[in-house]
DRENTORKOL-3810 file (N, C-alpha, C; in nm, 4 decimals):
REM DRENTORKOL-3810
@n.u->-0.0554; n.v->-8.6147; n.w->12.9448; ca.u->-0.1666; ca.v->-8.7011; ca.w->12.9125; c.u->-0.1383; c.v->-8.7685; c.w->12.7789
@n.u->-0.1519; n.v->-8.8978; n.w->12.7741; ca.u->-0.1257; ca.v->-8.9683; ca.w->12.6494; c.u->-0.2575; c.v->-8.9992; c.w->12.5783
@n.u->-0.2453; n.v->-9.0217; n.w->12.4488; ca.u->-0.3638; ca.v->-9.0523; ca.w->12.3690; c.u->-0.4125; c.v->-9.1929; c.w->12.4017
@n.u->-0.5415; n.v->-9.2101; n.w->12.3939; ca.u->-0.5989; ca.v->-9.3417; ca.w->12.4109; c.u->-0.5680; c.v->-9.4259; c.w->12.2876
@n.u->-0.5499; n.v->-9.5567; n.w->12.3058; ca.u->-0.5257; ca.v->-9.6420; ca.w->12.1896; c.u->-0.6350; c.v->-9.6281; c.w->12.0839
@n.u->-0.7592; n.v->-9.6048; n.w->12.1277; ca.u->-0.8684; ca.v->-9.5912; ca.w->12.0305; c.u->-0.8511; c.v->-9.4648; c.w->11.9456
@n.u->-0.7992; n.v->-9.3570; n.w->12.0051; ca.u->-0.7756; ca.v->-9.2347; ca.w->11.9281; c.u->-0.6681; c.v->-9.2569; c.w->11.8226
@n.u->-0.5635; n.v->-9.3279; n.w->11.8604; ca.u->-0.4557; ca.v->-9.3569; ca.w->11.7661; c.u->-0.5074; c.v->-9.4479; c.w->11.6556
@n.u->-0.5900; n.v->-9.5452; n.w->11.6927; ca.u->-0.6480; ca.v->-9.6357; ca.w->11.5926; c.u->-0.7359; c.v->-9.5574; c.w->11.4946
@n.u->-0.8175; n.v->-9.4663; n.w->11.5458; ca.u->-0.9028; ca.v->-9.3846; ca.w->11.4590; c.u->-0.8195; c.v->-9.2943; c.w->11.3684
@n.u->-0.7112; n.v->-9.2395; n.w->11.4222; ca.u->-0.6208; ca.v->-9.1583; ca.w->11.3406; c.u->-0.5615; c.v->-9.2429; c.w->11.2287
@n.u->-0.5120; n.v->-9.3604; n.w->11.2628; ca.u->-0.4535; ca.v->-9.4481; ca.w->11.1609; c.u->-0.5560; c.v->-9.4860; c.w->11.0539
@n.u->-0.6791; n.v->-9.5132; n.w->11.0955; ca.u->-0.7832; ca.v->-9.5464; ca.w->10.9976; c.u->-0.8087; c.v->-9.4289; c.w->10.9040
@n.u->-0.8169; n.v->-9.3097; n.w->10.9586; ca.u->-0.8398; ca.v->-9.1906; ca.w->10.8750; c.u->-0.7226; c.v->-9.1681; c.w->10.7793
@n.u->-0.6010; n.v->-9.1867; n.w->10.8283; ca.u->-0.4836; ca.v->-9.1715; ca.w->10.7416; c.u->-0.4838; c.v->-9.2767; c.w->10.6308
@n.u->-0.5177; n.v->-9.4007; n.w->10.6670; ca.u->-0.5212; ca.v->-9.5088; ca.w->10.5676; c.u->-0.6267; c.v->-9.4853; c.w->10.4608
@n.u->-0.7360; n.v->-9.4232; n.w->10.4997; ca.u->-0.8454; ca.v->-9.3968; ca.w->10.4047; c.u->-0.8254; c.v->-9.2666; c.w->10.3270
@n.u->-0.7258; n.v->-9.1884; n.w->10.3678; ca.u->-0.7042; ca.v->-9.0606; ca.w->10.3020; c.u->-0.8090; c.v->-8.9572; c.w->10.3401
@n.u->-0.8672; n.v->-8.9723; n.w->10.4580; ca.u->-0.9723; ca.v->-8.8823; ca.w->10.5045; c.u->-0.9080; c.v->-8.7690; c.w->10.5842
@n.u->-0.8799; n.v->-8.6589; n.w->10.5161; ca.u->-0.8098; ca.v->-8.5467; ca.w->10.5788; c.u->-0.8865; c.v->-8.4883; c.w->10.6968
@n.u->-1.0160; n.v->-8.4685; n.w->10.6821; ca.u->-1.0939; ca.v->-8.4057; ca.w->10.7898; c.u->-1.0852; c.v->-8.4867; c.w->10.9193
@n.u->-1.1052; n.v->-8.6168; n.w->10.9095; ca.u->-1.0980; ca.v->-8.7009; ca.w->11.0297; c.u->-0.9548; c.v->-8.7134; c.w->11.0808
@n.u->-0.8594; n.v->-8.7288; n.w->10.9896; ca.u->-0.7192; ca.v->-8.7394; ca.w->11.0319; c.u->-0.6772; c.v->-8.6132; c.w->11.1065
@n.u->-0.7178; n.v->-8.4980; n.w->11.0563; ca.u->-0.6846; ca.v->-8.3697; ca.w->11.1197; c.u->-0.7451; c.v->-8.3639; c.w->11.2608
@n.u->-0.8710; n.v->-8.4046; n.w->11.2713; ca.u->-0.9397; ca.v->-8.4021; ca.w->11.4003; c.u->-0.8713; c.v->-8.4958; c.w->11.5004
@n.u->-0.8442; n.v->-8.6198; n.w->11.4594; ca.u->-0.7833; ca.v->-8.7154; ca.w->11.5507; c.u->-0.6382; c.v->-8.6808; c.w->11.5809
@n.u->-0.5684; n.v->-8.6215; n.w->11.4872; ca.u->-0.4291; ca.v->-8.5808; ca.w->11.5112; c.u->-0.4218; c.v->-8.4800; c.w->11.6253
@n.u->-0.5233; n.v->-8.3961; n.w->11.6357; ca.u->-0.5238; ca.v->-8.2971; ca.w->11.7423; c.u->-0.5588; c.v->-8.3570; c.w->11.8787
@n.u->-0.6036; n.v->-8.4821; n.w->11.8812; ca.u->-0.6320; ca.v->-8.5475; ca.w->12.0088; c.u->-0.5125; c.v->-8.6292; c.w->12.0571
@n.u->-0.4087; n.v->-8.6372; n.w->11.9756; ca.u->-0.2885; ca.v->-8.7115; ca.w->12.0100; c.u->-0.1817; c.v->-8.6097; c.w->12.0517
@n.u->-0.1290; n.v->-8.6194; n.w->12.1737; ca.u->-0.0337; ca.v->-8.5188; ca.w->12.2212; c.u->0.0896; c.v->-8.5032; c.w->12.1318
@n.u->0.1463; n.v->-8.6140; n.w->12.0863; ca.u->0.2633; ca.v->-8.6085; ca.w->11.9986; c.u->0.2450; c.v->-8.7134; c.w->11.8894
@n.u->0.2473; n.v->-8.6671; n.w->11.7656; ca.u->0.2388; ca.v->-8.7613; ca.w->11.6532; c.u->0.3744; c.v->-8.8255; c.w->11.6304
@n.u->0.3741; n.v->-8.9539; n.w->11.6019; ca.u->0.4987; ca.v->-9.0162; ca.w->11.5600; c.u->0.5386; c.v->-8.9516; c.w->11.4277
@n.u->0.6640; n.v->-8.9600; n.w->11.3938; ca.u->0.7134; ca.v->-8.8939; ca.w->11.2734; c.u->0.6455; c.v->-8.9478; c.w->11.1476
@n.u->0.6220; n.v->-9.0781; n.w->11.1424; ca.u->0.5551; ca.v->-9.1343; ca.w->11.0247; c.u->0.4112; c.v->-9.0841; c.w->11.0138
@n.u->0.3406; n.v->-9.0745; n.w->11.1241; ca.u->0.2031; ca.v->-9.0227; ca.w->11.1192; c.u->0.2024; c.v->-8.8746; c.w->11.0815
@n.u->0.2995; n.v->-8.8000; n.w->11.1330; ca.u->0.3088; ca.v->-8.6582; ca.w->11.0966; c.u->0.3308; c.v->-8.6439; c.w->10.9461
@n.u->0.4146; n.v->-8.7295; n.w->10.8887; ca.u->0.4379; ca.v->-8.7231; ca.w->10.7443; c.u->0.3124; c.v->-8.7622; c.w->10.6670
@n.u->0.2445; n.v->-8.8660; n.w->10.7108; ca.u->0.1232; ca.v->-8.9089; ca.w->10.6406; c.u->0.0159; c.v->-8.8000; c.w->10.6431
@n.u->0.0039; n.v->-8.7302; n.w->10.7556; ca.u->-0.0900; ca.v->-8.6186; ca.w->10.7635; c.u->-0.0455; c.v->-8.5040; c.w->10.6727
@n.u->0.0840; n.v->-8.4775; n.w->10.6700; ca.u->0.1386; ca.v->-8.3736; ca.w->10.5830; c.u->0.1119; c.v->-8.4059; c.w->10.4364
@n.u->0.1244; n.v->-8.5323; n.w->10.3993; ca.u->0.0958; ca.v->-8.5736; ca.w->10.2612; c.u->-0.0497; c.v->-8.5432; c.w->10.2272
@n.u->-0.1415; n.v->-8.5791; n.w->10.3165; ca.u->-0.2836; ca.v->-8.5498; ca.w->10.2904; c.u->-0.3074; c.v->-8.4001; c.w->10.2741
@n.u->-0.2441; n.v->-8.3200; n.w->10.3568; ca.u->-0.2577; ca.v->-8.1749; ca.w->10.3448; c.u->-0.2050; c.v->-8.1263; c.w->10.2096
@n.u->-0.0908; n.v->-8.1808; n.w->10.1685; ca.u->-0.0299; ca.v->-8.1396; ca.w->10.0420; c.u->-0.1110; c.v->-8.1788; c.w->9.9200
@n.u->-0.1832; n.v->-8.2882; n.w->9.9307; ca.u->-0.2662; ca.v->-8.3325; ca.w->9.8187; c.u->-0.3936; c.v->-8.2501; c.w->9.8061
@n.u->-0.4301; n.v->-8.1829; n.w->9.9137; ca.u->-0.5474; ca.v->-8.0952; ca.w->9.9140; c.u->-0.5031; c.v->-7.9610; c.w->9.8552
@n.u->-0.5403; n.v->-7.9365; n.w->9.7324; ca.u->-0.4949; ca.v->-7.8179; ca.w->9.6592; c.u->-0.5096; c.v->-7.6896; c.w->9.7402
@n.u->-0.3982; n.v->-7.6211; n.w->9.7612; ca.u->-0.3986; ca.v->-7.4908; ca.w->9.8262; c.u->-0.4334; c.v->-7.4914; c.w->9.9740
@n.u->-0.4190; n.v->-7.6045; n.w->10.0409; ca.u->-0.4538; ca.v->-7.6084; ca.w->10.1848; c.u->-0.3626; c.v->-7.5132; c.w->10.2606
@n.u->-0.4229; n.v->-7.4235; n.w->10.3355; ca.u->-0.3454; ca.v->-7.3185; ca.w->10.4015; c.u->-0.2521; c.v->-7.3700; c.w->10.5109
@n.u->-0.2782; n.v->-7.4876; n.w->10.5650; ca.u->-0.1934; ca.v->-7.5433; ca.w->10.6706; c.u->-0.0736; c.v->-7.6205; c.w->10.6160
@n.u->-0.0728; n.v->-7.6485; n.w->10.4853; ca.u->0.0332; ca.v->-7.7334; ca.w->10.4311; c.u->0.1735; c.v->-7.6759; c.w->10.4473
@n.u->0.1998; n.v->-7.5510; n.w->10.4092; ca.u->0.3380; ca.v->-7.5026; ca.w->10.4198; c.u->0.3957; c.v->-7.5154; c.w->10.5618
@n.u->0.3179; n.v->-7.4797; n.w->10.6620; ca.u->0.3655; ca.v->-7.4903; ca.w->10.8004; c.u->0.3857; c.v->-7.6372; c.w->10.8401
@n.u->0.2943; n.v->-7.7235; n.w->10.7984; ca.u->0.3066; ca.v->-7.8661; ca.w->10.8313; c.u->0.4300; c.v->-7.9261; c.w->10.7641
@n.u->0.4552; n.v->-7.8883; n.w->10.6402; ca.u->0.5720; ca.v->-7.9401; ca.w->10.5681; c.u->0.7013; c.v->-7.8935; c.w->10.6356
@n.u->0.7070; n.v->-7.7664; n.w->10.6734; ca.u->0.8268; ca.v->-7.7159; ca.w->10.7425; c.u->0.8442; c.v->-7.7854; c.w->10.8774
@n.u->0.7350; n.v->-7.8041; n.w->10.9508; ca.u->0.7411; ca.v->-7.8711; ca.w->11.0808; c.u->0.7918; c.v->-8.0150; c.w->11.0649
@n.u->0.7393; n.v->-8.0857; n.w->10.9638; ca.u->0.7856; ca.v->-8.2227; ca.w->10.9417; c.u->0.9344; c.v->-8.2233; c.w->10.9082
@n.u->0.9768; n.v->-8.1346; n.w->10.8196; ca.u->1.1171; ca.v->-8.1324; ca.w->10.7773; c.u->1.2089; c.v->-8.1042; c.w->10.8973
@n.u->1.1687; n.v->-8.0129; n.w->10.9842; ca.u->1.2493; ca.v->-7.9848; ca.w->11.1049; c.u->1.2602; c.v->-8.1092; c.w->11.1929
@n.u->1.1487; n.v->-8.1776; n.w->11.2130; ca.u->1.1520; ca.v->-8.2993; ca.w->11.2952; c.u->1.2348; c.v->-8.4082; c.w->11.2298
@n.u->1.2208; n.v->-8.4231; n.w->11.0995; ca.u->1.2976; ca.v->-8.5240; ca.w->11.0261; c.u->1.4474; c.v->-8.4993; c.w->11.0456
@n.u->1.4895; n.v->-8.3744; n.w->11.0327; ca.u->1.6312; ca.v->-8.3405; ca.w->11.0494; c.u->1.6755; c.v->-8.3680; c.w->11.1928
@n.u->1.5969; n.v->-8.3236; n.w->11.2893; ca.u->1.6337; ca.v->-8.3375; ca.w->11.4305; c.u->1.6346; c.v->-8.4841; c.w->11.4756
@n.u->1.5339; n.v->-8.5588; n.w->11.4353; ca.u->1.5186; ca.v->-8.6946; ca.w->11.4880; c.u->1.5941; c.v->-8.8005; c.w->11.4092
@n.u->1.6208; n.v->-8.7743; n.w->11.2826; ca.u->1.6809; ca.v->-8.8780; ca.w->11.1985; c.u->1.8242; c.v->-8.8489; c.w->11.1560
@n.u->1.8697; n.v->-8.7256; n.w->11.1747; ca.u->2.0051; ca.v->-8.6877; ca.w->11.1366; c.u->2.0403; c.v->-8.7308; c.w->10.9942
@n.u->1.9600; n.v->-8.6915; n.w->10.8954; ca.u->1.9855; ca.v->-8.7313; ca.w->10.7570; c.u->2.1023; c.v->-8.6533; c.w->10.6972
@n.u->2.1526; n.v->-8.7026; n.w->10.5846; ca.u->2.2544; ca.v->-8.6298; ca.w->10.5105; c.u->2.1885; c.v->-8.5098; c.w->10.4426
@n.u->2.2698; n.v->-8.4173; n.w->10.3949; ca.u->2.2151; ca.v->-8.3021; ca.w->10.3221; c.u->2.1403; c.v->-8.3470; c.w->10.1970
@n.u->2.1914; n.v->-8.4477; n.w->10.1298; ca.u->2.1246; ca.v->-8.4992; ca.w->10.0101; c.u->1.9866; c.v->-8.5546; c.w->10.0458
@n.u->1.9764; n.v->-8.6257; n.w->10.1566; ca.u->1.8471; ca.v->-8.6794; ca.w->10.1997; c.u->1.7511; c.v->-8.5669; c.w->10.2368
@n.u->1.8020; n.v->-8.4634; n.w->10.3031; ca.u->1.7179; ca.v->-8.3480; ca.w->10.3371; c.u->1.6674; c.v->-8.2827; c.w->10.2094
@n.u->1.7550; n.v->-8.2663; n.w->10.1122; ca.u->1.7165; ca.v->-8.2048; ca.w->9.9846; c.u->1.6092; c.v->-8.2866; c.w->9.9148
@n.u->1.6252; n.v->-8.4179; n.w->9.9123; ca.u->1.5265; ca.v->-8.5029; ca.w->9.8455; c.u->1.3895; c.v->-8.4952; c.w->9.9126
@n.u->1.3882; n.v->-8.4952; n.w->10.0448; ca.u->1.2609; ca.v->-8.4861; ca.w->10.1162; c.u->1.1999; c.v->-8.3476; c.w->10.0953
@n.u->1.2811; n.v->-8.2429; n.w->10.1052; ca.u->1.2293; ca.v->-8.1069; ca.w->10.0848; c.u->1.1755; c.v->-8.0904; c.w->9.9429
@n.u->1.2466; n.v->-8.1445; n.w->9.8443; ca.u->1.1996; ca.v->-8.1362; ca.w->9.7059; c.u->1.0665; c.v->-8.2089; c.w->9.6888
@n.u->1.0537; n.v->-8.3255; n.w->9.7503; ca.u->0.9278; ca.v->-8.4012; ca.w->9.7392; c.u->0.8139; c.v->-8.3240; c.w->9.8055
@n.u->0.8405; n.v->-8.2642; n.w->9.9201; ca.u->0.7372; ca.v->-8.1845; ca.w->9.9873; c.u->0.6961; c.v->-8.0651; c.w->9.9006
@n.u->0.7922; n.v->-8.0026; n.w->9.8362; ca.u->0.7630; ca.v->-7.8903; ca.w->9.7472; c.u->0.6807; c.v->-7.9364; c.w->9.6266
@n.u->0.7219; n.v->-8.0457; n.w->9.5644; ca.u->0.6515; ca.v->-8.0962; ca.w->9.4457; c.u->0.5088; c.v->-8.1386; c.w->9.4775
@n.u->0.4877; n.v->-8.1902; n.w->9.5967; ca.u->0.3553; ca.v->-8.2376; ca.w->9.6360; c.u->0.2502; c.v->-8.1278; c.w->9.6227
@n.u->0.2854; n.v->-8.0080; n.w->9.6627; ca.u->0.1874; ca.v->-7.8995; ca.w->9.6639; c.u->0.2024; c.v->-7.8014; c.w->9.5482
@n.u->0.3211; n.v->-7.7922; n.w->9.4913; ca.u->0.3473; ca.v->-7.6838; ca.w->9.3970; c.u->0.3732; c.v->-7.7257; c.w->9.2531
@n.u->0.3825; n.v->-7.8535; n.w->9.2280; ca.u->0.4120; ca.v->-7.9005; ca.w->9.0927; c.u->0.3181; c.v->-8.0161; c.w->9.0571
@n.u->0.1982; n.v->-7.9840; n.w->9.0078; ca.u->0.0967; ca.v->-8.0876; ca.w->8.9821; c.u->0.1458; c.v->-8.2028; c.w->8.8955
@n.u->0.2334; n.v->-8.1757; n.w->8.8004; ca.u->0.2807; ca.v->-8.2823; ca.w->8.7123; c.u->0.3750; c.v->-8.3795; c.w->8.7842
@n.u->0.4255; n.v->-8.3425; n.w->8.9016; ca.u->0.5140; ca.v->-8.4298; ca.w->8.9796; c.u->0.4488; c.v->-8.4795; c.w->9.1085
@n.u->0.3245; n.v->-8.4395; n.w->9.1300; ca.u->0.2545; ca.v->-8.4670; ca.w->9.2568; c.u->0.2490; c.v->-8.6160; c.w->9.2915
@n.u->0.2150; n.v->-8.7005; n.w->9.1954; ca.u->0.2010; ca.v->-8.8434; ca.w->9.2262; c.u->0.3350; c.v->-8.9083; c.w->9.2597
@n.u->0.4394; n.v->-8.8697; n.w->9.1858; ca.u->0.5731; ca.v->-8.9228; ca.w->9.2176; c.u->0.6178; c.v->-8.8775; c.w->9.3556
@n.u->0.5929; n.v->-8.7500; n.w->9.3875; ca.u->0.6295; ca.v->-8.6976; ca.w->9.5193; c.u->0.5522; c.v->-8.7703; c.w->9.6279
@n.u->0.4228; n.v->-8.7891; n.w->9.6060; ca.u->0.3398; ca.v->-8.8618; ca.w->9.7031; c.u->0.3940; c.v->-9.0022; c.w->9.7272
@n.u->0.4266; n.v->-9.0717; n.w->9.6183; ca.u->0.4775; ca.v->-9.2084; ca.w->9.6316; c.u->0.6091; c.v->-9.2126; c.w->9.7090
@n.u->0.6995; n.v->-9.1184; n.w->9.6803; ca.u->0.8284; ca.v->-9.1138; ca.w->9.7500; c.u->0.8080; c.v->-9.0852; c.w->9.8989
@n.u->0.7200; n.v->-8.9912; n.w->9.9302; ca.u->0.6949; ca.v->-8.9573; ca.w->10.0701; c.u->0.6224; c.v->-9.0699; c.w->10.1432
@n.u->0.5317; n.v->-9.1389; n.w->10.0756; ca.u->0.4643; ca.v->-9.2526; ca.w->10.1389; c.u->0.5638; c.v->-9.3648; c.w->10.1674
@n.u->0.6612; n.v->-9.3829; n.w->10.0780; ca.u->0.7650; ca.v->-9.4828; ca.w->10.1020; c.u->0.8471; c.v->-9.4453; c.w->10.2253
@n.u->0.8814; n.v->-9.3175; n.w->10.2371; ca.u->0.9535; ca.v->-9.2712; ca.w->10.3556; c.u->0.8695; c.v->-9.2929; c.w->10.4809
@n.u->0.7408; n.v->-9.2634; n.w->10.4745; ca.u->0.6527; ca.v->-9.2842; ca.w->10.5900; c.u->0.6517; c.v->-9.4315; c.w->10.6320
@n.u->0.6499; n.v->-9.5221; n.w->10.5343; ca.u->0.6541; ca.v->-9.6661; ca.w->10.5669; c.u->0.7848; c.v->-9.7016; c.w->10.6372
@n.u->0.8961; n.v->-9.6469; n.w->10.5873; ca.u->1.0258; ca.v->-9.6735; ca.w->10.6502; c.u->1.0286; c.v->-9.6194; c.w->10.7930
@n.u->0.9752; n.v->-9.4992; n.w->10.8116; ca.u->0.9720; ca.v->-9.4404; ca.w->10.9451; c.u->0.8842; c.v->-9.5228; c.w->11.0391
@n.u->0.7724; n.v->-9.5741; n.w->10.9884; ca.u->0.6826; ca.v->-9.6553; ca.w->11.0709; c.u->0.7509; c.v->-9.7849; c.w->11.1144
@n.u->0.8314; n.v->-9.8414; n.w->11.0261; ca.u->0.9021; ca.v->-9.9650; ca.w->11.0593; c.u->1.0068; c.v->-9.9422; c.w->11.1669
@n.u->1.0680; n.v->-9.8276; n.w->11.1659; ca.u->1.1767; ca.v->-9.7988; ca.w->11.2597; c.u->1.1303; c.v->-9.7258; c.w->11.3845
@n.u->1.0195; n.v->-9.6532; n.w->11.3750; ca.u->0.9648; ca.v->-9.5697; ca.w->11.4831; c.u->1.0748; c.v->-9.4912; c.w->11.5547
@n.u->1.0555; n.v->-9.3629; n.w->11.5613; ca.u->1.1487; ca.v->-9.2790; ca.w->11.6333; c.u->1.1401; c.v->-9.3066; c.w->11.7824
@n.u->1.2342; n.v->-9.2653; n.w->11.8646; ca.u->1.3472; ca.v->-9.1827; ca.w->11.8262; c.u->1.4626; c.v->-9.2599; c.w->11.7633
@n.u->1.4447; n.v->-9.3877; n.w->11.7433; ca.u->1.5533; ca.v->-9.4686; ca.w->11.6888; c.u->1.5574; c.v->-9.4628; c.w->11.5369
@n.u->1.5618; n.v->-9.3428; n.w->11.4791; ca.u->1.5680; ca.v->-9.3356; ca.w->11.3325; c.u->1.7026; c.v->-9.2836; c.w->11.2862
@n.u->1.8044; n.v->-9.3079; n.w->11.3627; ca.u->1.9400; ca.v->-9.2699; ca.w->11.3226; c.u->1.9844; c.v->-9.3486; c.w->11.1992
@n.u->1.9116; n.v->-9.4542; n.w->11.1677; ca.u->1.9381; ca.v->-9.5365; ca.w->11.0500; c.u->1.9358; c.v->-9.4551; c.w->10.9222
@n.u->1.8631; n.v->-9.3453; n.w->10.9192; ca.u->1.8558; ca.v->-9.2623; ca.w->10.7992; c.u->1.9933; c.v->-9.2098; c.w->10.7635
@n.u->2.0699; n.v->-9.1718; n.w->10.8654; ca.u->2.2023; ca.v->-9.1152; ca.w->10.8408; c.u->2.2957; c.v->-9.2147; c.w->10.7738
@n.u->2.2625; n.v->-9.3402; n.w->10.7814; ca.u->2.3474; ca.v->-9.4415; ca.w->10.7160; c.u->2.3073; c.v->-9.4651; c.w->10.5715
@n.u->2.2154; n.v->-9.3859; n.w->10.5199; ca.u->2.1822; ca.v->-9.3928; ca.w->10.3781; c.u->2.0714; c.v->-9.4872; c.w->10.3412
@n.u->1.9864; n.v->-9.5242; n.w->10.4354; ca.u->1.8796; ca.v->-9.6180; ca.w->10.4039; c.u->1.7555; c.v->-9.5508; c.w->10.3463
@n.u->1.7586; n.v->-9.4176; n.w->10.3303; ca.u->1.6456; ca.v->-9.3469; ca.w->10.2694; c.u->1.6848; c.v->-9.3084; c.w->10.1294
END
């Protein structure tokens, strides 16, 4: 069963507004989140201080990023570091958020599964 276009639109609106509660609800109505939407939801979770779902969401995103984009080890390290800083290093949180949002924009432009472009160093 695929998500209705209206559900995806509502999810995108919630993500754009930074509304974690609505984004979380609509994300669960979508059978498979695109990688960029998964990252945007993960960012919202990470910005919510101490959110219990963040560590699992961050690990899940990182696994998908590796599997779907085939990044270099350096790219994996940079993304993992940004995910760590988002939740665990308040003084670096905004920089980490900005870097991850930039990655989400790049992923949205390319849409998986065609994100092999990452392996060529475009991230």
